[in-house]
C-alpha positions in Angstrom: -46.3 -36.6 44.2 -43.7 -39.1 43.1 -41.6 -37.7 39.7 -39.7 -39.5 37.4 -41.1 -40.1 33.5 -41.0 -42.9 31.2 -38.8 -44.3 28.5 -39.8 -46.4 25.7 -36.3 -48.7 25.6 -36.4 -52.6 24.1 -33.4 -54.5 25.3 -31.4 -57.3 24.4 -31.0 -59.7 27.2 -28.1 -62.5 25.8 -27.8 -65.8 28.7 -24.5 -67.8 29.0 -25.3 -71.1 29.6 -21.5 -71.7 30.7 -20.0 -69.3 33.4 -15.8 -70.2 33.0 -13.8 -67.2 33.1 -12.8 -66.1 29.6 -11.7 -63.3 29.9 -8.8 -62.5 32.9 -8.2 -58.4 33.0 -12.4 -58.5 32.8 -11.8 -60.7 35.6 -9.4 -59.0 37.9 -12.0 -55.4 37.6 -14.6 -57.8 39.1 -11.9 -58.8 41.6 -11.6 -55.3 42.8 -15.0 -54.5 42.3 -15.8 -56.7 45.6 -12.4 -55.5 47.1 -13.6 -52.2 46.8 -17.1 -51.8 48.0 -18.4 -49.0 50.5 -21.4 -48.4 52.2 -22.8 -45.2 51.9 -25.0 -44.6 55.3 -21.9 -46.0 57.5 -18.4 -44.9 56.6 -19.0 -41.6 56.1 -18.9 -39.1 59.0 -22.2 -37.8 58.4 -21.9 -36.3 61.5 -19.1 -33.5 60.8 -19.6 -30.1 61.9 -19.6 -27.9 57.9 -16.2 -25.9 58.6 -15.3 -22.4 57.3 -18.4 -19.9 56.2 -20.8 -21.9 55.2 -20.3 -22.7 51.6 -19.5 -26.2 50.4 -17.9 -26.1 46.9 -14.7 -23.6 46.3 -15.9 -20.2 45.6 -13.4 -20.2 42.5 -16.1 -23.0 40.4 -18.8 -20.3 40.7 -18.8 -18.1 37.5 -19.4 -14.7 38.6 -16.2 -15.1 41.1 -14.2 -12.1 40.8 -16.2 -10.1 38.6 -18.6 -7.2 38.8 -21.4 -9.0 40.2 -19.7 -10.9 42.7 -18.8 -7.4 43.9 -21.4 -6.2 44.8 -22.7 -9.3 47.0 -23.1 -9.1 50.9 -20.5 -11.9 51.8 -24.0 -13.7 53.3 -24.6 -13.4 49.3 -21.9 -15.2 49.1 -22.1 -18.0 51.1 -26.3 -18.9 49.9 -25.2 -18.7 45.5 -21.9 -21.0 46.0 -24.8 -23.0 47.9 -27.0 -22.5 45.2 -24.3 -23.6 43.0 -23.0 -26.7 44.7 -27.2 -27.4 44.8 -27.5 -27.3 40.9 -23.6 -29.4 41.1 -24.8 -32.0 42.8 -27.9 -32.7 41.5 -26.4 -33.2 38.3 -23.9 -35.3 39.0 -27.0 -37.0 41.2 -29.3 -37.6 38.1 -26.4 -38.7 36.5 -25.9 -41.4 39.0 -29.6 -42.7 38.8 -29.6 -42.9 35.0 -26.2 -44.9 34.9 -26.9 -47.2 37.7 -30.2 -47.9 34.9 -27.9 -47.8 31.6 -25.6 -50.7 33.4 -28.6 -52.6 34.3 -29.6 -53.3 30.9 -25.6 -53.6 30.7 -26.1 -56.8 32.7 -28.2 -58.4 29.8 -26.8 -57.1 26.3 -22.8 -57.8 27.0 -21.9 -61.3 26.2 -18.7 -62.2 28.2 -19.5 -64.6 31.5 -17.0 -61.2 33.1 -17.9 -58.7 31.8 -21.3 -59.5 33.0 -20.0 -60.6 36.9 -18.2 -56.5 36.6 -21.5 -55.0 35.5 -24.0 -56.5 37.8 -21.4 -54.3 40.5 -21.0 -51.1 38.4 -24.7 -51.1 39.3 -24.7 -51.9 42.3 -21.6 -48.6 42.2 -24.1 -46.5 40.7 -26.4 -46.8 43.1 -24.1 -46.0 46.3 -23.1 -43.0 44.4 -26.3 -41.5 43.7 -27.5 -42.6 47.5 -24.7 -40.8 48.4 -25.2 -37.5 46.7 -29.1 -37.7 47.6 -27.4 -38.4 51.1 -25.4 -35.4 51.3 -28.5 -33.2 50.0 -30.9 -34.4 52.6 -27.6 -33.7 55.2 -26.4 -30.8 54.2 -28.4 -28.5 51.5 -32.6 -29.8 53.4 -33.4 -31.7 51.0 -34.0 -29.5 48.1 -32.4 -30.4 44.5 -32.6 -29.5 41.4 -34.7 -30.9 38.4 -33.2 -33.1 35.7 -31.5 -31.3 33.4 -32.3 -31.5 29.4 -29.4 -31.8 28.4 -29.5 -34.9 31.1 -32.4 -36.2 30.2 -32.1 -36.2 27.0 -28.2 -38.8 27.8 -29.8 -41.0 28.9 -32.7 -41.0 27.6 -30.4 -41.4 24.1 -28.0 -44.2 26.2 -31.4 -45.8 27.5 -33.0 -46.4 24.8 -30.4 -47.6 22.6 -29.8 -51.0 22.0 -25.5 -51.6 20.7 -24.2 -52.5 24.3 -21.0 -51.0 23.0 -22.5 -47.6 21.8 -24.6 -48.0 26.2 -20.6 -47.7 26.6 -19.5 -45.3 24.6 -21.8 -42.7 26.0 -21.9 -43.6 29.6 -17.9 -45.3 30.2 -15.9 -43.8 27.5 -17.4 -40.3 27.0 -19.8 -39.3 30.6 -17.2 -41.2 33.0 -13.9 -39.7 31.7 -16.0 -35.9 32.6 -16.7 -37.6 35.6 -13.8 -38.4 37.0 -12.7 -35.7 36.4 -15.6 -33.3 37.5 -15.2 -35.3 41.4 -11.6 -35.3 41.4 -11.5 -31.5 41.0 -13.9 -30.9 44.2 -12.2 -34.0 45.8 -8.9 -30.7 45.8 -10.8 -27.8 45.8 -14.9 -28.3 48.3 -14.3 -26.3 51.2 -16.3 -29.2 53.2 -13.6 -31.8 54.5 -17.6 -34.4 54.0 -17.5 -33.5 50.0 -14.3 -34.0 49.7 -14.2 -37.5 50.6 -17.1 -38.5 49.5 -15.4 -37.4 46.1 -12.4 -39.7 46.7 -15.0 -42.1 47.5 -17.1 -42.8 44.0 -13.0 -41.3 42.1 -12.1 -44.9 43.8 -15.3 -46.8 41.3 -15.6 -44.0 38.3 -11.9 -45.7 38.0 -12.9 -49.2 37.6 -15.3 -47.8 35.5 -13.4 -46.3 32.7 -11.0 -49.6 32.5 -14.3 -51.4 31.7 -14.8 -49.4 28.4 -10.7 -49.5 27.6 -10.9 -53.9 28.1 -14.5 -54.2 26.7 -14.0 -51.3 22.8 -10.8 -52.0 21.3 -11.3 -55.2 19.7 -14.5 -54.7 19.8 -14.0 -50.8 17.3 -11.5 -53.0 15.8 -13.8 -55.8 13.5 -16.6 -53.2 13.3 -17.0 -52.8 9.6 -17.0 -49.2 7.7 -20.1 -48.4 8.3 -20.3 -49.4 12.1 -17.2 -47.7 12.7 -18.8 -44.3 11.8 -21.0 -45.2 14.3 -19.1 -45.8 17.0 -17.7 -42.5 15.4 -20.5 -40.6 15.5 -21.5 -41.9 18.7 -19.1 -40.7 20.9 -19.2 -37.5 18.8 -22.9 -37.1 20.1 -22.2 -37.8 23.4 -19.1 -35.7 23.9 -22.2 -32.7 22.6 -24.2 -32.4 25.2 -21.8 -33.5 27.4 -19.7 -30.7 27.7 -22.8 -27.6 26.7 -25.8 -27.1 28.7 -23.8 -27.3 32.0 -24.9 -24.0 32.8 -26.4 -23.4 36.7 -29.2 -22.1 35.4 -31.4 -22.3 38.1 -28.7 -21.2 40.8 -28.5 -18.3 38.9 -32.8 -17.2 39.6 -33.1 -18.2 43.0 -30.7 -15.5 44.1 -32.6 -13.6 41.9 -30.4 -12.6 38.3 -33.0 -11.0 35.9 -32.6 -12.7 32.5 -30.1 -10.4 30.9 -28.1 -10.7 33.7 -27.7 -14.1 33.6 -27.7 -13.8 29.7 -24.1 -11.5 30.8 -23.2 -14.0 32.8 -23.4 -16.7 30.5 -21.5 -14.2 27.9 -19.0 -14.1 30.5 -18.1 -17.5 31.7 -17.0 -18.0 27.5 -15.5 -15.6 27.1 -12.9 -16.8 30.2 -13.2 -20.0 29.1 -12.1 -19.1 25.2 -9.4 -16.1 26.6 -8.2 -18.4 28.9 -9.0 -16.6 31.8 -10.3 -19.0 34.1 -9.2 -19.6 38.2 -6.6 -22.8 38.4 -9.1 -25.6 39.6 -11.0 -24.2 36.2 -8.3 -24.8 34.3 -6.7 -28.1 36.0 -10.5 -29.6 35.4 -10.0 -28.2 32.0 -6.9 -29.6 30.8 -7.6 -33.1 32.5 -10.6 -33.9 31.2 -9.6 -32.8 27.3 -6.4 -34.8 28.7 -8.4 -37.6 29.9 -10.7 -37.8 26.3 -8.8 -37.6 23.7 -6.0 -40.6 25.6 -9.0 -42.8 26.0 -11.2 -42.3 22.7 -7.1 -43.1 20.9 -7.3 -46.1 22.7 -10.6 -47.5 22.2 -10.1 -46.2 19.1 -13.2 -43.9 18.4 -10.7 -40.9 17.4 -10.0 -40.8 13.9 -9.1 -37.8 11.8 -12.8 -38.1 10.4 -13.8 -36.8 14.4 -11.0 -34.5 14.7 -12.4 -31.4 13.6 -15.8 -31.8 15.1 -13.1 -32.3 19.0 -11.6 -29.0 18.2 -15.2 -27.6 17.6 -16.1 -28.0 21.0 -12.9 -27.3 22.0 -10.9 -29.8 22.6 -7.1 -30.1 21.7 -5.6 -32.9 20.1 -2.5 -32.2 21.6 -3.4 -32.8 25.5 -2.9 -35.9 25.4 
């Protein structure tokens, strides 16, 4: 049976009657989007054989790598767990890309500027292609199986789809979620064992950089012109989106499928937190964290939603304001 869920939305569509360009930088972003289009069906070498031991992501990205839990696994079991974690992570990204496609379809209606509408139309296509390419990868590399939509991902996109203001949708999607996605795809592009996955991530990164560009071009003026209450709403929404994005990213299903019991999984979860808090992370994870935090701080400052009022909230999430 087809799986899915419905979200009741109320979206305001703005129908322009004039189509002249009025935002040169946004028009250049749109023109670049047209040049950068690629085909997930034909521009990826899907027939390329998988090399190595059968794992897809770097073993360093498996939480228990280098621990007693990893040491007790056989070589075959380590590959199996690598593939479970890969399936979980790529499933989460696949669902996120689908949610982004839905949000951007609303933004085409929401935004007023002609150049912004044209660019958002290209992002709908981009997000649809990302959803397609990750689904193809799961089908061809991981037997077509995927993990269900995670609770925090559902909450994020249900909220974004149910939010009427285009600038809040943009803060949640292009400012927060896209910054997270860029750092994650960059890490996977650098570290994954599979050249096909590395190529997919590089292709997606090319698109995601433009998507972040939309928030950088569209949000500063809105934040600058906002009333005090509107500005607080934007700041709080950014913190909310960060909280939901940075928490709840533990691959519970992968460890359950591997046969770990509840007590072991909780120990693994606590171990992961301690290693992160103590800086005892792998090089890839340290790169990801540093890249992500620097990007978040830099972009939030640039658009104007990182203020002294919300700085303690970011610090509580582990984000150093000295990151950028």
